[in-house]
N, CA, C, O and the ligand as a Tripos MOL2 file, in Angstrom:
@<TRIPOS>MOLECULE
protein
  281   279    71     0     0
PROTEIN
NO_CHARGES

@<TRIPOS>ATOM
      1 N           0.1040   -4.6980   12.0280 N.3       1 MET1
      2 CA          1.2520   -5.2070   11.0490 C.3       1 MET1
      3 C           0.3180   -5.9110    9.9670 C.2       1 MET1
      4 O          -0.7220   -6.5370   10.1710 O.2       1 MET1
      5 N           0.9400   -5.6540    8.8030 N.am      2 LEU2
      6 CA          0.4160   -6.5990    7.6760 C.3       2 LEU2
      7 C           0.7470   -8.0050    7.7870 C.2       2 LEU2
      8 O           1.8900   -8.3050    8.1310 O.2       2 LEU2
      9 N          -0.1440   -8.9390    7.5300 N.am      3 VAL3
     10 CA          0.2660  -10.3250    7.5510 C.3       3 VAL3
     11 C           0.0510  -10.7430    6.1920 C.2       3 VAL3
     12 O          -1.0200  -10.5200    5.6270 O.2       3 VAL3
     13 N           1.1070  -11.3960    5.5790 N.am      4 ALA4
     14 CA          1.1700  -11.7410    4.3020 C.3       4 ALA4
     15 C          -0.0110  -12.8990    4.0660 C.2       4 ALA4
     16 O           0.0130  -13.9450    4.7140 O.2       4 ALA4
     17 N          -0.9260  -12.6450    3.1890 N.am      5 LYS5
     18 CA         -1.7810  -13.6880    2.7540 C.3       5 LYS5
     19 C          -1.4650  -14.3220    1.2730 C.2       5 LYS5
     20 O          -0.8380  -13.7510    0.3810 O.2       5 LYS5
     21 N          -1.9690  -15.4650    1.2240 N.am      6 PRO6
     22 CA         -1.4170  -16.0660   -0.2550 C.3       6 PRO6
     23 C          -1.8090  -15.1440   -1.4010 C.2       6 PRO6
     24 O          -2.8850  -14.5470   -1.4310 O.2       6 PRO6
     25 N          -0.9170  -15.0680   -2.3000 N.am      7 CYS7
     26 CA         -1.0110  -14.2750   -3.4530 C.3       7 CYS7
     27 C          -2.3660  -14.4330   -4.1020 C.2       7 CYS7
     28 O          -2.7900  -15.5840   -4.2080 O.2       7 CYS7
     29 N          -3.1360  -13.3890   -4.5710 N.am      8 THR8
     30 CA         -4.4960  -13.6440   -5.1970 C.3       8 THR8
     31 C          -4.1310  -14.0020   -6.5790 C.2       8 THR8
     32 O          -5.0960  -14.4080   -7.2260 O.2       8 THR8
     33 N          -3.0060  -13.9660   -7.2170 N.am      9 GLU9
     34 CA         -2.8180  -14.3450   -8.6000 C.3       9 GLU9
     35 C          -2.2530  -15.8210   -8.6090 C.2       9 GLU9
     36 O          -2.6900  -16.5620   -9.4890 O.2       9 GLU9
     37 N          -1.4900  -16.2330   -7.8760 N.am     10 CYS10
     38 CA         -0.8230  -17.4980   -8.0710 C.3      10 CYS10
     39 C          -0.8080  -18.4120   -6.7490 C.2      10 CYS10
     40 O          -0.4030  -19.5710   -6.8400 O.2      10 CYS10
     41 N          -1.2840  -17.8510   -5.4260 N.am     11 GLY11
     42 CA         -1.5570  -18.6450   -4.3420 C.3      11 GLY11
     43 C          -0.1750  -18.9380   -3.5680 C.2      11 GLY11
     44 O          -0.1050  -19.6970   -2.6020 O.2      11 GLY11
     45 N           0.8780  -18.2600   -4.1010 N.am     12 ASN12
     46 CA          2.2340  -18.3410   -3.4130 C.3      12 ASN12
     47 C           1.9920  -17.5620   -2.1000 C.2      12 ASN12
     48 O           1.2910  -16.5530   -2.0260 O.2      12 ASN12
     49 N           2.6950  -18.1820   -0.9980 N.am     13 ASP13
     50 CA          2.7740  -17.4960    0.2340 C.3      13 ASP13
     51 C           4.0700  -16.9050    0.6830 C.2      13 ASP13
     52 O           4.1700  -16.6600    1.8850 O.2      13 ASP13
     53 N           5.0610  -16.6420   -0.0900 N.am     14 GLU14
     54 CA          6.2280  -15.9780   -0.0200 C.3      14 GLU14
     55 C           6.1520  -14.5490   -0.6120 C.2      14 GLU14
     56 O           6.0000  -14.2890   -1.8050 O.2      14 GLU14
     57 N           6.2810  -13.6560    0.4090 N.am     15 HIS15
     58 CA          5.9930  -12.1780   -0.0200 C.3      15 HIS15
     59 C           7.4760  -11.4640    0.2910 C.2      15 HIS15
     60 O           8.4560  -12.0270    0.7770 O.2      15 HIS15
     61 N           7.3790  -10.2710   -0.0640 N.am     16 PHE16
     62 CA          8.5940   -9.4120    0.3360 C.3      16 PHE16
     63 C           8.0410   -8.0390    0.3430 C.2      16 PHE16
     64 O           7.4910   -7.6290   -0.6790 O.2      16 PHE16
     65 N           8.1370   -7.2450    1.4520 N.am     17 SER17
     66 CA          7.5480   -6.0240    1.6820 C.3      17 SER17
     67 C           8.4780   -4.9760    1.9920 C.2      17 SER17
     68 O           9.4980   -5.2460    2.6270 O.2      17 SER17
     69 N           8.2110   -3.7100    1.5740 N.am     18 LYS18
     70 CA          8.9890   -2.5240    1.7680 C.3      18 LYS18
     71 C           8.1990   -1.3620    1.9290 C.2      18 LYS18
     72 O           7.1390   -1.2680    1.3100 O.2      18 LYS18
     73 N           8.6530   -0.3200    2.8100 N.am     19 GLU19
     74 CA          7.9470    0.8580    2.8560 C.3      19 GLU19
     75 C           8.6690    1.7650    1.8740 C.2      19 GLU19
     76 O           9.8950    1.8690    1.8400 O.2      19 GLU19
     77 N           7.7610    2.4650    1.0140 N.am     20 VAL20
     78 CA          8.3560    3.2150   -0.0220 C.3      20 VAL20
     79 C           7.7220    4.5820   -0.0740 C.2      20 VAL20
     80 O           6.5970    4.6830    0.4160 O.2      20 VAL20
     81 N           8.2910    5.6440   -0.5990 N.am     21 ALA21
     82 CA          7.7080    6.8490   -0.7560 C.3      21 ALA21
     83 C           7.2610    6.9020   -2.3670 C.2      21 ALA21
     84 O           7.8090    6.2240   -3.2360 O.2      21 ALA21
     85 N           6.1050    7.8850   -2.6130 N.am     22 PRO22
     86 CA          5.7720    7.8920   -3.9580 C.3      22 PRO22
     87 C           6.7920    8.5170   -4.9780 C.2      22 PRO22
     88 O           7.6710    9.2940   -4.6070 O.2      22 PRO22
     89 N           6.6370    8.1610   -6.1850 N.am     23 GLY23
     90 CA          7.7610    8.6290   -7.2020 C.3      23 GLY23
     91 C           7.9440   10.0680   -6.9500 C.2      23 GLY23
     92 O           7.3050   10.7130   -6.1200 O.2      23 GLY23
     93 N           8.9470   10.5650   -7.7990 N.am     24 ALA24
     94 CA          9.4930   11.9160   -7.8010 C.3      24 ALA24
     95 C           8.5430   12.8990   -8.3350 C.2      24 ALA24
     96 O           8.5370   14.1090   -8.1120 O.2      24 ALA24
     97 N           7.6750   12.1660   -9.1310 N.am     25 THR25
     98 CA          6.6220   13.2350   -9.6940 C.3      25 THR25
     99 C           5.5230   13.5460   -8.8640 C.2      25 THR25
    100 O           4.6430   14.3220   -9.2400 O.2      25 THR25
    101 N           5.5120   12.8960   -7.5660 N.am     26 GLY26
    102 CA          4.5160   13.3260   -6.8540 C.3      26 GLY26
    103 C           3.6270   12.2140   -5.9860 C.2      26 GLY26
    104 O           4.1990   11.2820   -5.4210 O.2      26 GLY26
    105 N           2.2860   12.3740   -5.9320 N.am     27 GLU27
    106 CA          1.5560   11.4600   -5.2680 C.3      27 GLU27
    107 C           0.9640   10.3740   -6.2630 C.2      27 GLU27
    108 O           0.7380   10.6620   -7.4380 O.2      27 GLU27
    109 N           0.7350    9.1800   -5.7650 N.am     28 LEU28
    110 CA         -0.0010    8.0460   -6.5110 C.3      28 LEU28
    111 C          -1.4180    8.4010   -6.5740 C.2      28 LEU28
    112 O          -2.0840    8.1990   -7.5890 O.2      28 LEU28
    113 N          -1.9680    9.0120   -5.3350 N.am     29 LEU29
    114 CA         -3.1910    9.4830   -5.0780 C.3      29 LEU29
    115 C          -3.4680   10.6440   -5.0500 C.2      29 LEU29
    116 O          -2.6770   11.3170   -4.3890 O.2      29 LEU29
    117 N          -4.5820   11.3710   -5.6700 N.am     30 PRO30
    118 CA         -4.9890   12.6290   -5.4230 C.3      30 PRO30
    119 C          -5.5230   13.0230   -4.0740 C.2      30 PRO30
    120 O          -6.7130   13.3020   -3.9240 O.2      30 PRO30
    121 N          -4.5890   13.0500   -3.0240 N.am     31 VAL31
    122 CA         -5.2980   12.9580   -1.7120 C.3      31 VAL31
    123 C          -4.8970   14.3070   -0.8840 C.2      31 VAL31
    124 O          -5.0860   14.3330    0.3320 O.2      31 VAL31
    125 N          -4.4340   15.2320   -1.4520 N.am     32 GLY32
    126 CA         -4.1470   16.5990   -0.9150 C.3      32 GLY32
    127 C          -3.3890   16.5330    0.2540 C.2      32 GLY32
    128 O          -2.1730   16.4010    0.1180 O.2      32 GLY32
    129 N          -3.9050   16.6040    1.4770 N.am     33 SER33
    130 CA         -3.0750   16.6520    2.7100 C.3      33 SER33
    131 C          -2.4480   15.1590    2.9330 C.2      33 SER33
    132 O          -1.9490   15.0130    4.0490 O.2      33 SER33
    133 N          -2.3950   14.1830    2.1850 N.am     34 LEU34
    134 CA         -1.9810   12.9900    2.2370 C.3      34 LEU34
    135 C          -0.4370   12.9990    1.6500 C.2      34 LEU34
    136 O           0.3230   12.0310    1.6820 O.2      34 LEU34
    137 N          -0.1490   14.2570    1.1260 N.am     35 HIS35
    138 CA          0.9610   14.3520    0.6360 C.3      35 HIS35
    139 C           2.1140   14.1480    1.5740 C.2      35 HIS35
    140 O           2.2110   14.7280    2.6560 O.2      35 HIS35
    141 N           3.0290   13.2440    1.0700 N.am     36 GLY36
    142 CA          4.0960   12.8710    1.9400 C.3      36 GLY36
    143 C           3.8010   11.4080    2.5930 C.2      36 GLY36
    144 O           4.6280   10.7830    3.2570 O.2      36 GLY36
    145 N           2.6790   11.0350    2.3360 N.am     37 ALA37
    146 CA          2.5000    9.6660    2.8270 C.3      37 ALA37
    147 C           3.2880    8.5510    2.4390 C.2      37 ALA37
    148 O           3.7940    8.6090    1.3190 O.2      37 ALA37
    149 N           3.4810    7.6060    3.0980 N.am     38 LYS38
    150 CA          4.3890    6.5060    2.4690 C.3      38 LYS38
    151 C           3.3680    5.2780    2.2900 C.2      38 LYS38
    152 O           2.2510    5.2580    2.8080 O.2      38 LYS38
    153 N           3.8490    4.3570    1.5640 N.am     39 TYR39
    154 CA          3.1300    3.1180    1.1740 C.3      39 TYR39
    155 C           4.0040    1.9790    1.4380 C.2      39 TYR39
    156 O           5.2270    2.0170    1.3050 O.2      39 TYR39
    157 N           3.2960    0.9150    1.8370 N.am     40 ARG40
    158 CA          3.8360   -0.4660    2.0300 C.3      40 ARG40
    159 C           3.5900   -1.3260    0.7260 C.2      40 ARG40
    160 O           2.4360   -1.5670    0.3710 O.2      40 ARG40
    161 N           4.5540   -1.7350    0.0960 N.am     41 ILE41
    162 CA          4.2720   -2.5670   -1.0810 C.3      41 ILE41
    163 C           4.7280   -4.0790   -0.6000 C.2      41 ILE41
    164 O           5.7270   -4.3880    0.0500 O.2      41 ILE41
    165 N           3.7780   -4.8490   -1.0760 N.am     42 VAL42
    166 CA          4.0340   -6.3040   -0.8690 C.3      42 VAL42
    167 C           4.1030   -6.9480   -2.1280 C.2      42 VAL42
    168 O           3.1650   -6.8680   -2.9220 O.2      42 VAL42
    169 N           5.2070   -7.6220   -2.3890 N.am     43 VAL43
    170 CA          5.6390   -8.2580   -3.7440 C.3      43 VAL43
    171 C           5.5380   -9.8170   -3.5920 C.2      43 VAL43
    172 O           6.1940  -10.4260   -2.7470 O.2      43 VAL43
    173 N           4.7240  -10.3860   -4.4130 N.am     44 CYS44
    174 CA          4.7480  -11.9230   -4.3000 C.3      44 CYS44
    175 C           6.1910  -12.4120   -4.8750 C.2      44 CYS44
    176 O           6.7350  -11.9510   -5.8780 O.2      44 CYS44
    177 N           6.6900  -13.4240   -4.0450 N.am     45 GLY45
    178 CA          8.0640  -13.8860   -4.4920 C.3      45 GLY45
    179 C           7.9840  -14.7630   -5.5830 C.2      45 GLY45
    180 O           9.0540  -15.0100   -6.1370 O.2      45 GLY45
    181 N           6.8480  -15.3560   -6.0760 N.am     46 ALA46
    182 CA          6.8540  -16.1670   -7.0840 C.3      46 ALA46
    183 C           6.3020  -15.5590   -8.6050 C.2      46 ALA46
    184 O           6.7540  -15.9280   -9.6890 O.2      46 ALA46
    185 N           5.4170  -14.7280   -8.4490 N.am     47 CYS47
    186 CA          4.9700  -13.9880   -9.7870 C.3      47 CYS47
    187 C           5.2790  -12.5260   -9.9040 C.2      47 CYS47
    188 O           5.1380  -11.9240  -10.9680 O.2      47 CYS47
    189 N           5.7080  -11.9510   -8.7820 N.am     48 GLY48
    190 CA          5.8540  -10.6150   -8.8070 C.3      48 GLY48
    191 C           4.6350   -9.6240   -8.7170 C.2      48 GLY48
    192 O           4.7110   -8.3980   -8.7990 O.2      48 GLY48
    193 N           3.5750  -10.3210   -8.5470 N.am     49 TYR49
    194 CA          2.2090   -9.4530   -8.3220 C.3      49 TYR49
    195 C           2.5680   -8.5390   -7.0900 C.2      49 TYR49
    196 O           3.1970   -8.9470   -6.1140 O.2      49 TYR49
    197 N           2.1100   -7.2960   -7.2440 N.am     50 THR50
    198 CA          2.6230   -6.1590   -6.3210 C.3      50 THR50
    199 C           1.2200   -5.6340   -5.6010 C.2      50 THR50
    200 O           0.2760   -5.3740   -6.3480 O.2      50 THR50
    201 N           1.0830   -5.4950   -4.3620 N.am     51 ARG51
    202 CA          0.0400   -4.7420   -3.6660 C.3      51 ARG51
    203 C           0.5010   -3.5110   -3.0340 C.2      51 ARG51
    204 O           1.6070   -3.4740   -2.4940 O.2      51 ARG51
    205 N          -0.2780   -2.4990   -3.0670 N.am     52 TRP52
    206 CA          0.2110   -1.2520   -2.3450 C.3      52 TRP52
    207 C          -0.6850   -1.0520   -1.3550 C.2      52 TRP52
    208 O          -1.8950   -1.1950   -1.5370 O.2      52 TRP52
    209 N          -0.1900   -0.7250   -0.2910 N.am     53 PHE53
    210 CA         -0.9430   -0.3930    0.9850 C.3      53 PHE53
    211 C          -0.5020    1.0720    1.6280 C.2      53 PHE53
    212 O           0.6890    1.3090    1.8330 O.2      53 PHE53
    213 N          -1.3320    1.8470    1.8710 N.am     54 VAL54
    214 CA         -1.0360    3.1000    2.5800 C.3      54 VAL54
    215 C          -0.2770    2.7060    3.9180 C.2      54 VAL54
    216 O          -0.8200    1.8210    4.5800 O.2      54 VAL54
    217 N           0.7750    3.1840    4.3510 N.am     55 ALA55
    218 CA          1.3980    2.8090    5.4880 C.3      55 ALA55
    219 C           0.6230    3.0370    6.6960 C.2      55 ALA55
    220 O          -0.0430    4.0730    6.7000 O.2      55 ALA55
    221 N           0.5690    2.3200    7.6820 N.am     56 GLU56
    222 CA         -0.4000    2.1380    8.7800 C.3      56 GLU56
    223 C          -0.4820    3.5800    9.4350 C.2      56 GLU56
    224 O          -1.5510    4.0700    9.7980 O.2      56 GLU56
    225 N           0.5390    4.1060    9.5350 N.am     57 ARG57
    226 CA          0.4340    5.2940   10.2330 C.3      57 ARG57
    227 C          -0.1880    6.4910    9.6430 C.2      57 ARG57
    228 O          -0.4470    7.4810   10.3270 O.2      57 ARG57
    229 N          -0.4380    6.4110    8.3420 N.am     58 PHE58
    230 CA         -1.0610    7.3740    7.6630 C.3      58 PHE58
    231 C          -2.6750    7.2820    7.5330 C.2      58 PHE58
    232 O          -3.4250    8.1660    7.1170 O.2      58 PHE58
    233 N          -3.0330    5.9250    8.0150 N.am     59 LEU59
    234 CA         -4.4440    5.5520    7.8210 C.3      59 LEU59
    235 C          -5.4070    6.4260    8.5080 C.2      59 LEU59
    236 O          -6.5260    6.6220    8.0350 O.2      59 LEU59
    237 N          -4.9600    7.0270    9.7500 N.am     60 PRO60
    238 CA         -6.0010    8.0880   10.3700 C.3      60 PRO60
    239 C          -6.2000    9.3120    9.4570 C.2      60 PRO60
    240 O          -7.2800    9.9000    9.5130 O.2      60 PRO60
    241 N          -5.2410    9.7380    8.6250 N.am     61 LEU61
    242 CA         -5.4650   10.8950    7.6830 C.3      61 LEU61
    243 C          -6.5510   10.3450    6.5930 C.2      61 LEU61
    244 O          -7.4990   11.0060    6.1690 O.2      61 LEU61
    245 N          -6.2130    8.9520    6.2080 N.am     62 VAL62
    246 CA         -7.3260    8.4280    5.1480 C.3      62 VAL62
    247 C          -8.6530    8.6430    5.7100 C.2      62 VAL62
    248 O          -9.5350    9.2610    5.1150 O.2      62 VAL62
    249 N          -8.8070    8.0180    7.0980 N.am     63 ARG63
    250 CA        -10.1350    8.1650    7.5710 C.3      63 ARG63
    251 C         -10.7770    9.5860    7.6650 C.2      63 ARG63
    252 O         -11.9790    9.7940    7.4970 O.2      63 ARG63
    253 N          -9.8720   10.5120    7.9440 N.am     64 GLU64
    254 CA        -10.2970   11.8420    8.1600 C.3      64 GLU64
    255 C         -10.6470   12.5240    6.8620 C.2      64 GLU64
    256 O         -11.5450   13.3650    6.8390 O.2      64 GLU64
    257 N          -9.9210   12.1660    5.7000 N.am     65 LYS65
    258 CA         -9.9210   12.9200    4.4050 C.3      65 LYS65
    259 C         -10.8640   12.2270    3.3340 C.2      65 LYS65
    260 O         -11.3350   12.8640    2.3920 O.2      65 LYS65
    261 N         -11.1240   10.7830    3.5580 N.am     66 PHE66
    262 CA        -11.7460   10.2630    2.3640 C.3      66 PHE66
    263 C         -12.9770   10.1310    2.9020 C.2      66 PHE66
    264 O         -13.2660   10.2580    4.0920 O.2      66 PHE66
    265 N         -13.9310    9.7910    1.7090 N.am     67 GLU67
    266 CA        -15.2550    9.3040    1.9240 C.3      67 GLU67
    267 C         -15.3710    7.8110    2.3180 C.2      67 GLU67
    268 O         -14.7020    6.9420    1.7590 O.2      67 GLU67
    269 N         -16.2650    7.5580    3.3190 N.am     68 THR68
    270 CA        -16.4850    6.1440    3.6100 C.3      68 THR68
    271 C         -17.2480    5.5620    2.7500 C.2      68 THR68
    272 O         -18.1930    6.1780    2.2580 O.2      68 THR68
    273 N         -16.9860    4.3370    2.4340 N.am     69 LEU69
    274 CA        -17.7730    3.3350    1.3870 C.3      69 LEU69
    275 C         -18.6380    2.3770    2.4110 C.2      69 LEU69
    276 O         -18.1350    1.8550    3.4060 O.2      69 LEU69
    277 N         -19.8390    2.2430    2.0680 N.am     70 ARG70
    278 CA        -20.5850    1.2540    2.9800 C.3      70 ARG70
    279 C         -20.9280    0.1880    2.0260 C.2      70 ARG70
    280 O         -21.5490   -0.8040    2.4060 O.2      70 ARG70
    281 ZN          1.9930  -14.5880   -6.9830 Zn       71 ZN71
@<TRIPOS>BOND
     1     1     2 1
     2     2     3 1
     3     3     4 2
     4     3     5 am
     5     5     6 1
     6     6     7 1
     7     7     8 2
     8     7     9 am
     9     9    10 1
    10    10    11 1
    11    11    12 2
    12    11    13 am
    13    13    14 1
    14    14    15 1
    15    15    16 2
    16    15    17 am
    17    17    18 1
    18    18    19 1
    19    19    20 2
    20    19    21 am
    21    21    22 1
    22    22    23 1
    23    23    24 2
    24    23    25 am
    25    25    26 1
    26    26    27 1
    27    27    28 2
    28    27    29 am
    29    29    30 1
    30    30    31 1
    31    31    32 2
    32    31    33 am
    33    33    34 1
    34    34    35 1
    35    35    36 2
    36    35    37 am
    37    37    38 1
    38    38    39 1
    39    39    40 2
    40    39    41 am
    41    41    42 1
    42    42    43 1
    43    43    44 2
    44    43    45 am
    45    45    46 1
    46    46    47 1
    47    47    48 2
    48    47    49 am
    49    49    50 1
    50    50    51 1
    51    51    52 2
    52    51    53 am
    53    53    54 1
    54    54    55 1
    55    55    56 2
    56    55    57 am
    57    57    58 1
    58    58    59 1
    59    59    60 2
    60    59    61 am
    61    61    62 1
    62    62    63 1
    63    63    64 2
    64    63    65 am
    65    65    66 1
    66    66    67 1
    67    67    68 2
    68    67    69 am
    69    69    70 1
    70    70    71 1
    71    71    72 2
    72    71    73 am
    73    73    74 1
    74    74    75 1
    75    75    76 2
    76    75    77 am
    77    77    78 1
    78    78    79 1
    79    79    80 2
    80    79    81 am
    81    81    82 1
    82    82    83 1
    83    83    84 2
    84    83    85 am
    85    85    86 1
    86    86    87 1
    87    87    88 2
    88    87    89 am
    89    89    90 1
    90    90    91 1
    91    91    92 2
    92    91    93 am
    93    93    94 1
    94    94    95 1
    95    95    96 2
    96    95    97 am
    97    97    98 1
    98    98    99 1
    99    99   100 2
   100    99   101 am
   101   101   102 1
   102   102   103 1
   103   103   104 2
   104   103   105 am
   105   105   106 1
   106   106   107 1
   107   107   108 2
   108   107   109 am
   109   109   110 1
   110   110   111 1
   111   111   112 2
   112   111   113 am
   113   113   114 1
   114   114   115 1
   115   115   116 2
   116   115   117 am
   117   117   118 1
   118   118   119 1
   119   119   120 2
   120   119   121 am
   121   121   122 1
   122   122   123 1
   123   123   124 2
   124   123   125 am
   125   125   126 1
   126   126   127 1
   127   127   128 2
   128   127   129 am
   129   129   130 1
   130   130   131 1
   131   131   132 2
   132   131   133 am
   133   133   134 1
   134   134   135 1
   135   135   136 2
   136   135   137 am
   137   137   138 1
   138   138   139 1
   139   139   140 2
   140   139   141 am
   141   141   142 1
   142   142   143 1
   143   143   144 2
   144   143   145 am
   145   145   146 1
   146   146   147 1
   147   147   148 2
   148   147   149 am
   149   149   150 1
   150   150   151 1
   151   151   152 2
   152   151   153 am
   153   153   154 1
   154   154   155 1
   155   155   156 2
   156   155   157 am
   157   157   158 1
   158   158   159 1
   159   159   160 2
   160   159   161 am
   161   161   162 1
   162   162   163 1
   163   163   164 2
   164   163   165 am
   165   165   166 1
   166   166   167 1
   167   167   168 2
   168   167   169 am
   169   169   170 1
   170   170   171 1
   171   171   172 2
   172   171   173 am
   173   173   174 1
   174   174   175 1
   175   175   176 2
   176   175   177 am
   177   177   178 1
   178   178   179 1
   179   179   180 2
   180   179   181 am
   181   181   182 1
   182   182   183 1
   183   183   184 2
   184   183   185 am
   185   185   186 1
   186   186   187 1
   187   187   188 2
   188   187   189 am
   189   189   190 1
   190   190   191 1
   191   191   192 2
   192   191   193 am
   193   193   194 1
   194   194   195 1
   195   195   196 2
   196   195   197 am
   197   197   198 1
   198   198   199 1
   199   199   200 2
   200   199   201 am
   201   201   202 1
   202   202   203 1
   203   203   204 2
   204   203   205 am
   205   205   206 1
   206   206   207 1
   207   207   208 2
   208   207   209 am
   209   209   210 1
   210   210   211 1
   211   211   212 2
   212   211   213 am
   213   213   214 1
   214   214   215 1
   215   215   216 2
   216   215   217 am
   217   217   218 1
   218   218   219 1
   219   219   220 2
   220   219   221 am
   221   221   222 1
   222   222   223 1
   223   223   224 2
   224   223   225 am
   225   225   226 1
   226   226   227 1
   227   227   228 2
   228   227   229 am
   229   229   230 1
   230   230   231 1
   231   231   232 2
   232   231   233 am
   233   233   234 1
   234   234   235 1
   235   235   236 2
   236   235   237 am
   237   237   238 1
   238   238   239 1
   239   239   240 2
   240   239   241 am
   241   241   242 1
   242   242   243 1
   243   243   244 2
   244   243   245 am
   245   245   246 1
   246   246   247 1
   247   247   248 2
   248   247   249 am
   249   249   250 1
   250   250   251 1
   251   251   252 2
   252   251   253 am
   253   253   254 1
   254   254   255 1
   255   255   256 2
   256   255   257 am
   257   257   258 1
   258   258   259 1
   259   259   260 2
   260   259   261 am
   261   261   262 1
   262   262   263 1
   263   263   264 2
   264   263   265 am
   265   265   266 1
   266   266   267 1
   267   267   268 2
   268   267   269 am
   269   269   270 1
   270   270   271 1
   271   271   272 2
   272   271   273 am
   273   273   274 1
   274   274   275 1
   275   275   276 2
   276   275   277 am
   277   277   278 1
   278   278   279 1
   279   279   280 2
@<TRIPOS>SUBSTRUCTURE
     1 MET1         2 RESIDUE 1 A MET
     2 LEU2         6 RESIDUE 1 A LEU
     3 VAL3        10 RESIDUE 1 A VAL
     4 ALA4        14 RESIDUE 1 A ALA
     5 LYS5        18 RESIDUE 1 A LYS
     6 PRO6        22 RESIDUE 1 A PRO
     7 CYS7        26 RESIDUE 1 A CYS
     8 THR8        30 RESIDUE 1 A THR
     9 GLU9        34 RESIDUE 1 A GLU
    10 CYS10       38 RESIDUE 1 A CYS
    11 GLY11       42 RESIDUE 1 A GLY
    12 ASN12       46 RESIDUE 1 A ASN
    13 ASP13       50 RESIDUE 1 A ASP
    14 GLU14       54 RESIDUE 1 A GLU
    15 HIS15       58 RESIDUE 1 A HIS
    16 PHE16       62 RESIDUE 1 A PHE
    17 SER17       66 RESIDUE 1 A SER
    18 LYS18       70 RESIDUE 1 A LYS
    19 GLU19       74 RESIDUE 1 A GLU
    20 VAL20       78 RESIDUE 1 A VAL
    21 ALA21       82 RESIDUE 1 A ALA
    22 PRO22       86 RESIDUE 1 A PRO
    23 GLY23       90 RESIDUE 1 A GLY
    24 ALA24       94 RESIDUE 1 A ALA
    25 THR25       98 RESIDUE 1 A THR
    26 GLY26      102 RESIDUE 1 A GLY
    27 GLU27      106 RESIDUE 1 A GLU
    28 LEU28      110 RESIDUE 1 A LEU
    29 LEU29      114 RESIDUE 1 A LEU
    30 PRO30      118 RESIDUE 1 A PRO
    31 VAL31      122 RESIDUE 1 A VAL
    32 GLY32      126 RESIDUE 1 A GLY
    33 SER33      130 RESIDUE 1 A SER
    34 LEU34      134 RESIDUE 1 A LEU
    35 HIS35      138 RESIDUE 1 A HIS
    36 GLY36      142 RESIDUE 1 A GLY
    37 ALA37      146 RESIDUE 1 A ALA
    38 LYS38      150 RESIDUE 1 A LYS
    39 TYR39      154 RESIDUE 1 A TYR
    40 ARG40      158 RESIDUE 1 A ARG
    41 ILE41      162 RESIDUE 1 A ILE
    42 VAL42      166 RESIDUE 1 A VAL
    43 VAL43      170 RESIDUE 1 A VAL
    44 CYS44      174 RESIDUE 1 A CYS
    45 GLY45      178 RESIDUE 1 A GLY
    46 ALA46      182 RESIDUE 1 A ALA
    47 CYS47      186 RESIDUE 1 A CYS
    48 GLY48      190 RESIDUE 1 A GLY
    49 TYR49      194 RESIDUE 1 A TYR
    50 THR50      198 RESIDUE 1 A THR
    51 ARG51      202 RESIDUE 1 A ARG
    52 TRP52      206 RESIDUE 1 A TRP
    53 PHE53      210 RESIDUE 1 A PHE
    54 VAL54      214 RESIDUE 1 A VAL
    55 ALA55      218 RESIDUE 1 A ALA
    56 GLU56      222 RESIDUE 1 A GLU
    57 ARG57      226 RESIDUE 1 A ARG
    58 PHE58      230 RESIDUE 1 A PHE
    59 LEU59      234 RESIDUE 1 A LEU
    60 PRO60      238 RESIDUE 1 A PRO
    61 LEU61      242 RESIDUE 1 A LEU
    62 VAL62      246 RESIDUE 1 A VAL
    63 ARG63      250 RESIDUE 1 A ARG
    64 GLU64      254 RESIDUE 1 A GLU
    65 LYS65      258 RESIDUE 1 A LYS
    66 PHE66      262 RESIDUE 1 A PHE
    67 GLU67      266 RESIDUE 1 A GLU
    68 THR68      270 RESIDUE 1 A THR
    69 LEU69      274 RESIDUE 1 A LEU
    70 ARG70      278 RESIDUE 1 A ARG
    71 ZN71       281 GROUP 0 **** ****
């Protein structure tokens, strides 16, 4: 599970989270077989700063299909 950390923009610690699908035009990332993956967005309740995360259950696909950065 994601644990809310203080907002990197304003330091607020109240956040709202929801799992969402990419927009109707397709994927947010050019990720091939990740088509259909969902994202968890975390929105700061004070300033609205939004962070996007690939939903946890899709992370194995990311590990399989993406290059690892060291
Ligand atoms: Zn904020």
